[in-house]
C-alpha positions in Angstrom: 72.1 -67.2 -44.3 72.2 -63.9 -41.9 73.5 -61.6 -44.3 71.1 -62.6 -47.1 68.3 -62.2 -44.1 69.6 -58.5 -43.4 69.7 -57.5 -46.9 65.9 -59.0 -47.3 65.0 -56.8 -44.2 66.5 -53.8 -45.3 65.1 -54.1 -48.9 61.7 -54.6 -47.4 61.8 -51.6 -45.1 62.8 -49.5 -48.0 60.2 -50.6 -50.4 57.3 -50.0 -47.1 59.2 -46.1 -46.6 59.4 -45.6 -50.3 55.6 -46.8 -50.9 54.2 -45.9 -47.6 55.2 -42.0 -47.4 53.7 -40.7 -51.1 50.2 -42.1 -49.1 50.6 -40.4 -45.9 51.4 -36.9 -47.8 48.3 -37.4 -49.6 46.0 -38.3 -46.6 47.5 -35.6 -44.4 47.0 -33.1 -47.3 43.5 -34.0 -48.5 42.3 -34.1 -44.6 44.2 -30.3 -44.3 42.4 -29.4 -47.7 39.3 -30.6 -46.5 39.7 -28.4 -43.0 40.6 -25.5 -45.2 37.4 -25.7 -47.6 35.5 -26.6 -44.7 36.4 -23.3 -43.2 35.9 -20.8 -46.1 32.3 -22.1 -46.0 32.3 -21.3 -42.8 33.8 -17.6 -42.8 31.5 -17.2 -45.2 28.6 -17.9 -43.0 30.1 -15.2 -40.7 31.1 -18.0 -38.7 34.6 -16.6 -37.8 35.2 -18.1 -34.6 34.2 -21.7 -35.9 36.4 -21.1 -38.9 39.5 -19.9 -37.1 39.3 -23.3 -35.3 39.3 -25.1 -38.5 41.9 -23.3 -40.0 44.0 -24.5 -37.0 42.7 -28.1 -37.5 43.9 -27.6 -41.2 47.3 -26.1 -40.0 47.7 -29.2 -37.6 47.1 -31.4 -40.3 49.5 -29.8 -42.8 52.4 -30.3 -40.1 51.5 -33.5 -39.3 52.2 -34.4 -43.3 55.9 -35.7 -43.3 56.5 -32.8 -45.9 54.1 -30.1 -45.1 53.5 -27.7 -47.7 54.7 -24.4 -46.6 53.0 -22.0 -48.5 49.1 -23.7 -47.3 50.3 -23.5 -44.1 51.3 -19.8 -44.0 48.2 -18.9 -45.4 46.0 -20.7 -43.1 47.3 -19.3 -40.4 47.4 -15.9 -41.8 43.4 -17.1 -42.0 43.3 -18.2 -38.9 44.7 -14.6 -37.6 41.8 -13.1 -39.8 39.0 -14.8 -38.5 40.4 -14.7 -34.6 41.0 -10.5 -35.3 37.2 -10.4 -36.9 36.2 -11.5 -33.6 38.6 -9.3 -31.1 40.7 -12.4 -30.3 43.6 -10.2 -30.7 45.9 -12.3 -29.1 45.2 -15.6 -31.2 45.4 -13.7 -34.2 48.8 -12.2 -33.5 50.4 -15.7 -32.5 49.1 -16.6 -36.0 49.8 -13.9 -37.8 53.5 -14.2 -36.5 53.7 -17.8 -37.3 52.5 -17.2 -40.8 55.2 -14.2 -41.1 57.8 -16.1 -40.2 57.1 -18.8 -42.6 56.6 -16.5 -45.4 60.2 -14.8 -44.2 62.0 -18.2 -44.5 60.3 -18.4 -47.8 60.9 -15.4 -49.1 57.5 -14.7 -50.3 57.5 -10.9 -49.9 54.4 -9.9 -51.0 52.9 -12.5 -48.1 55.1 -10.6 -46.1 53.6 -7.4 -46.6 50.7 -8.8 -46.0 51.0 -10.5 -42.5 52.9 -7.4 -41.5 49.5 -5.4 -42.7 47.4 -7.7 -40.3 49.6 -7.5 -37.3 49.5 -3.4 -37.5 45.7 -4.4 -37.2 46.2 -6.1 -34.3 48.5 -3.6 -32.5 46.1 -0.9 -33.4 43.0 -2.2 -31.7 45.2 -2.7 -28.7 46.2 1.0 -28.6 49.7 0.4 -29.7 50.0 2.7 -32.1 53.4 3.4 -32.5 53.9 -0.9 -33.2 51.1 -0.1 -35.7 52.6 2.3 -37.7 55.8 0.7 -37.6 54.3 -2.9 -38.7 51.9 -1.0 -41.7 55.6 1.6 -42.9 57.1 -2.0 -43.5 54.1 -3.3 -45.1 53.9 0.0 -47.5 57.6 0.0 -48.5 57.5 -3.8 -49.3 54.2 -3.4 -51.3 55.9 -0.4 -53.2 59.0 -2.3 -53.7 57.3 -5.2 -55.2 55.1 -2.4 -57.5 51.6 -3.8 -55.6 50.0 -0.6 -56.4 46.6 -2.3 -55.4 47.6 -2.4 -51.8 49.1 0.6 -51.3 45.9 2.7 -50.4 44.8 0.1 -48.1 47.7 0.0 -45.9 47.9 4.1 -46.0 44.1 4.2 -45.2 45.2 1.8 -42.1 48.2 4.2 -41.2 45.8 7.1 -41.2 43.7 5.3 -39.2 46.1 5.3 -36.7 46.6 8.6 -36.3 43.4 9.2 -36.3 43.0 7.1 -33.1 46.0 8.8 -31.7 44.6 12.7 -32.3 47.2 13.4 -35.1 44.9 14.6 -37.2 47.0 16.4 -39.9 49.2 13.0 -40.5 46.3 11.3 -40.6 44.4 13.4 -43.3 47.7 13.3 -45.0 47.8 9.7 -45.5 44.2 9.6 -46.4 44.6 11.9 -49.2 47.3 9.9 -50.7 45.1 6.9 -50.5 42.6 8.7 -52.3 45.3 9.8 -55.0 46.4 5.9 -55.5 43.1 4.7 -55.7 42.0 6.9 -58.3 44.6 6.2 -60.7 
């Protein structure tokens, strides 16, 4: 009798897990999607700080899922970082960009890696850490070129030019701006 009750208990627990987990996934994903959509609306309205916080709620909801959608998580972190960047909260921007970068590296999302490196470069440029900015921009540039994403190359070249301009290295700045212009005209 005891063995029978143990089997019934095991089957009951297994059934509960089997049917409850998909519901938990769906609920946390639905909540994350709601936060994502609210963040997009706030960003469109120019309410960047509120949007950043909403993206972070999306991140929390996604992380709470038994099976988080890692691509969505990386994108929400990146978008939160971008909104923080726009309002000058560079430390929060960098934290989000780096976490998103780590996820993209684990997933092998090379284009995502390049975008995060570009964003990290912008933070370092804003802080006046030009050597770190150039390092990140050059990694992003190499990745975009390797992937054949020519449409992203002029932006990164211009970012490098902006750093050299801020650094007072005008010849290098001009070289990168001209290269960006040539590629952009293609």
